[in-house]
C-alpha positions in Angstrom: 168.2 189.1 -38.5 166.0 186.2 -39.8 163.0 185.5 -37.5 162.4 181.8 -36.8 159.7 182.3 -34.4 157.3 180.4 -36.6 159.2 177.1 -36.0 157.2 174.6 -33.9 159.9 172.8 -31.9 157.6 170.8 -29.8 156.1 168.8 -32.6 159.5 167.4 -33.9 161.0 164.2 -32.6 163.2 164.8 -29.6 166.8 164.6 -30.6 169.1 162.2 -28.9 171.5 163.5 -26.2 174.4 162.8 -28.7 172.9 165.2 -31.3 172.5 167.9 -28.8 176.3 167.7 -28.2 177.3 167.7 -31.9 179.0 170.6 -33.5 177.7 172.1 -36.8 180.5 170.2 -38.7 179.6 167.0 -37.1 176.0 167.4 -37.7 176.7 168.2 -41.4 178.7 164.9 -41.6 175.9 163.0 -39.9 173.4 164.5 -42.4 175.5 163.5 -45.3 174.9 159.9 -44.1 171.3 160.4 -43.0 169.7 163.2 -44.7 166.2 162.1 -43.4 167.1 162.9 -39.8 164.7 165.8 -38.9 166.2 166.1 -35.4 169.6 166.6 -36.8 168.5 169.3 -39.3 166.9 171.1 -36.4 170.0 170.8 -34.2 172.1 172.1 -37.2 169.8 175.1 -37.5 170.3 175.7 -33.7 174.0 175.2 -34.0 174.2 177.9 -36.7 172.0 180.3 -34.7 174.5 179.9 -31.8 177.3 181.0 -33.9 175.3 183.8 -35.5 174.8 182.3 -38.9 171.2 182.9 -39.5 171.1 182.2 -43.3 172.5 178.6 -42.9 170.3 178.1 -39.9 167.2 179.0 -42.0 168.2 176.6 -44.7 168.6 173.8 -42.1 165.2 174.6 -40.7 163.8 174.5 -44.2 165.3 171.1 -44.8 163.6 169.8 -41.6 160.4 171.4 -42.8 160.5 169.6 -46.1 160.8 166.3 -44.5 157.9 166.9 -42.3 155.6 169.8 -43.4 153.2 168.9 -40.6 155.7 169.9 -37.9 154.7 173.5 -38.1 151.6 174.6 -36.2 
């Protein structure tokens, strides 16, 4: 299992309530329209973790990190 303990969730912009309710497929569609949405990348990673898909989750978290490298403490 991939360890994502390094991720600093508190320093990211707070995702909207709508993003929290979106499925992985919906988040992917949203990110095709707005690939710069850090909160959506994080939520996509969380969605993948919930369905036990650690590799896609890690890729989503890395995408968020690329957008804001200072978000990790």
